[in-house]
C-alpha positions, 0 to 999 in steps of 0.5 A: 580557436579549435572550433574555428579551425574545424569549421573552416576546414569543413567549409573548405571541404564543402566548397571544394566538393560542391560542383556549383561552386566549382562552376562559378570559379571554373577558369578558362582553359580548364575543360571543354568538349571534344570534337566528338562530343560536340558532334554528338550534341549537334546531332541530338539538337538537329533531331528536334528540327521542325518541333514547334516552339513551346515555353518551357518545352523540352520534347517533340511536343514543343521546345524553347531555346534553352530547353533545346540546349539542355536536352541536347546536352543531357541526352549525351550525359552532360549537365548544363543549366536549364535557363538561358540567363544561367547558361550565359554564365556557364563558359568562357566568353569569346569574340565573334571572330573566334566562334567554333562549333558547339559555342553558344550565342546569346541574344536580346530579342526583346525591348529590354535588352536582356538575354532572352534567347540562345542558340548553338553554333552548328556550322563555322565556315564559310558561313556561321549557322546556329540551331535554336527554337524560334518562337515563330518557326520552332526549332531551326537553323539560321545564319548568324550573319544576318542583320536581325541576329547580328544586331541582337548578339549579347555574348558568345561563350565556349561552354565549360564541360561539366 
């Protein structure tokens, strides 16, 4: 009996201290990026405009879409997941009409319909723009309300602050 209680206490301590588990159970409204932090993240992301696309890339030689987000956040001392499928689970899902600067938008651009692309919202009004790493054109900003992009949105999230 004593060993079970001790094991349970150790498990609770381990779970409570594990940031991965905290992210899994993170509740909406707990902690988001400030306007100042978002401005710095957007500034960092824009430094890569014109960089060509490269699968797995995270520097000026080449960049992929999730690498762009990862680099923009890590350069500002924030930790986020590296790949878009994991990034899609790292925030509170929001509606298109509630979009704000710094939100992440996820797309399914392939035939399978699975998330395979992500962008970072850079402008919210009057027209919404996002920065991303296009396979054809490299890192660039595009308007979200174009038929191509609107038809492929899977979800939009407001990322949790880590």
